[in-house]
Structure formats: C-alpha cells, structure tokens
C-alpha positions in Angstrom: 27.0 -22.1 8.9 23.6 -23.8 8.1 21.1 -21.8 10.3 18.8 -20.1 7.9 17.6 -18.1 10.7 21.1 -16.5 11.1 21.5 -15.9 7.3 17.8 -14.5 7.0 18.8 -12.1 10.1 22.3 -11.3 8.5 20.5 -10.3 5.0 17.8 -8.1 6.4 20.6 -6.2 8.4 22.7 -5.7 5.1 19.1 -4.8 3.3 18.6 -2.0 6.2 22.2 -0.9 5.7 21.8 -0.6 2.0 24.3 -3.5 1.1 22.3 -5.0 -1.4 24.6 -7.6 -2.9 25.5 -8.9 0.6 22.1 -8.9 1.4 21.3 -11.1 -1.5 24.2 -13.7 -1.1 22.9 -14.3 2.6 19.0 -14.3 1.8 19.7 -16.9 -0.8 21.7 -18.8 1.2 18.8 -18.5 3.7 16.6 -19.7 1.1 18.7 -22.6 0.1 18.4 -24.1 3.9 14.8 -23.0 4.3 13.1 -23.2 0.8 9.3 -23.0 1.6 9.8 -20.2 3.8 7.9 -17.1 2.1 9.3 -14.3 4.2 13.0 -15.2 3.2 11.7 -15.2 -0.3 10.0 -11.7 -0.1 13.2 -10.4 1.5 15.3 -11.9 -1.4 12.7 -10.2 -3.9 13.3 -6.9 -1.9 17.1 -7.5 -2.2 16.7 -7.9 -5.8 14.9 -5.3 -6.3 16.9 -2.7 -4.3 19.8 -3.9 -5.8 18.8 -2.7 -9.4 17.9 -6.3 -10.2 13.9 -5.8 -10.8 13.6 -8.2 -13.6 14.5 -10.8 -11.5 12.5 -9.6 -8.4 9.2 -9.6 -10.5 9.0 -13.8 -10.8 9.4 -13.6 -6.9 7.2 -11.4 -6.4 4.1 -12.7 -8.6 4.7 -16.3 -6.8 4.1 -14.4 -3.5 1.3 -12.2 -4.7 -0.2 -15.7 -6.3 0.0 -17.4 -2.8 -1.2 -14.2 -0.7 -3.3 -12.3 -2.8 -4.8 -10.3 0.0 -1.4 -9.4 1.2 -1.4 -5.7 -0.1 2.5 -5.3 0.6 3.7 -7.8 -1.9 1.2 -6.5 -4.3 2.3 -3.2 -4.1 6.4 -4.5 -4.1 5.0 -6.2 -7.6 3.7 -3.2 -8.5 7.2 -1.6 -8.1 9.2 -4.1 -9.6 7.1 -3.9 -12.8 7.0 0.0 -12.9 10.8 -0.4 -12.5 11.2 -2.5 -15.6 9.0 -0.4 -17.8 6.0 -2.6 -17.6 3.4 0.0 -16.3 0.4 -1.5 -17.8 1.1 -4.6 -15.5 1.8 -2.6 -12.7 -1.6 -0.7 -13.1 -3.0 -3.7 -12.9 -1.7 -5.2 -10.3 -1.9 -1.8 -8.3 -5.8 -2.4 -9.0 -6.1 -5.8 -7.1 -4.0 -4.5 -4.4 -6.8 -1.7 -4.0 -9.4 -4.3 -3.0 -7.5 -5.3 0.4 -6.4 -1.8 1.5 -8.7 0.5 3.4 -6.7 3.4 2.3 -5.9 3.1 -1.2 -3.7 6.5 -0.9 -0.1 4.8 -1.8 -1.4 2.7 -4.5 -3.3 5.2 -6.1 -0.3 7.7 -6.4 1.6 4.6 -7.7 -1.1 4.4 -10.5 -0.8 8.1 -11.3 3.2 7.8 -11.6 2.6 4.9 -13.8 0.4 6.8 -15.8 2.6 9.6 -15.6 5.7 7.3 -17.5 3.1 6.1 -20.2 2.4 10.0 -20.9 -1.3 9.8 -19.6 -1.0 13.3 -18.1 -4.7 13.8 -17.5 -5.2 10.4 -16.1 -1.9 10.6 -14.1 -3.7 14.0 -12.7 -6.9 12.3 -12.0 -5.2 9.4 -10.0 -3.0 11.8 -8.2 -6.0 13.7 -7.2 -7.6 10.8 -6.0 -4.5 10.0 -3.8 -4.6 13.7 -2.4 -8.3 13.3 -1.8 -8.3 9.7 -0.1 -4.8 11.0 2.3 -4.5 14.7 2.6 -1.2 14.4 4.6 0.3 12.0 1.9 2.9 14.1 0.9 4.0 11.8 -2.1 0.6 12.6 -3.8 1.2 16.3 -3.3 4.5 16.2 -5.0 3.8 13.9 -7.6 0.4 16.0 -8.6 2.6 19.0 -8.8 4.8 17.5 -11.4 2.4 16.2 -13.2 0.5 19.3 -13.3 4.0 21.2 -14.4 4.0 18.1 -17.4 0.5 19.3 -18.4 1.6 23.0 -18.7 -0.6 24.3 -16.2 -1.6 24.4 -12.5 -5.1 23.6 -12.6 
C-alpha cells in the first residue's frame, strides 16, 4: 500500500489503542511516503514518546517547534519528552516559551512545577503549582501535584 493517508490513519488508530510500536511502524511508512507532512511527523514523535523512546522524539519535536513556534501543543509535547529524558532545565525553558502563546498557562505551570520538583527545587515547585492552581482552580492535576510537593517539603503550608 502506497497511500500515506491510509498509513497515517492506521498509525493514529494504533496510537489511540496504545499500540505504540505498531503506530510507529505505520507512521514511519506514512512519513516516508509524504516526508514534508508535519502532522505525520508530530504523530510519529508522539508514537516514539508514548512508546518509551522520548530521546528519539525530542529532535522531531524540536524541528516542529522551530517551524511552528506559536503552536503550544508542539511545545508542550517537547517539554514532556525533555522531562522524560531528565532534561528538566531544557523542559522548563521550553515551557516558558510556550506560556507566551497560551491564554491559560495552568498546564504549563503545572509541568514547570513537576520539573522543579524533579530537580529538588521544592519551594520553586510549590510556587509554580500554586500559580497553576490559581490560573485554573478546577485543574485537578495542579491540586494533586501541589499536595505531593507540600508533602515532599514536609508540611502542608
């Protein structure tokens, strides 16, 4: 089959089913057939990241962010992949750039808080997570992660 749209659709279906290796194979074929399609490349990066190969996803996400700097989704995905390979400082910088393009930065502030927590910067993590909670009071992840950070700090201030 030489139809990139069909390979892409099949790869996306595998992604939604959690079959990351199969998704990667299909999306790689789609990218070979249509090398300039950034939507396919984004899904290919996602298949790598979700399949435990974040180190391979980072360069793809970097290319997408370079081409589409105002696409917050690509920036958030790059930050998550960087965090997965313990490149927390890079992830924080990525997230800071993403915040410029978001009306509500709660998700990004939450992710920065998680990176700071991983770096052992407990007070900075708590501050970021409080900002995330303030930006979006209904965002459950911010409440949960703030609780973890406060427990890590040894108190519930």
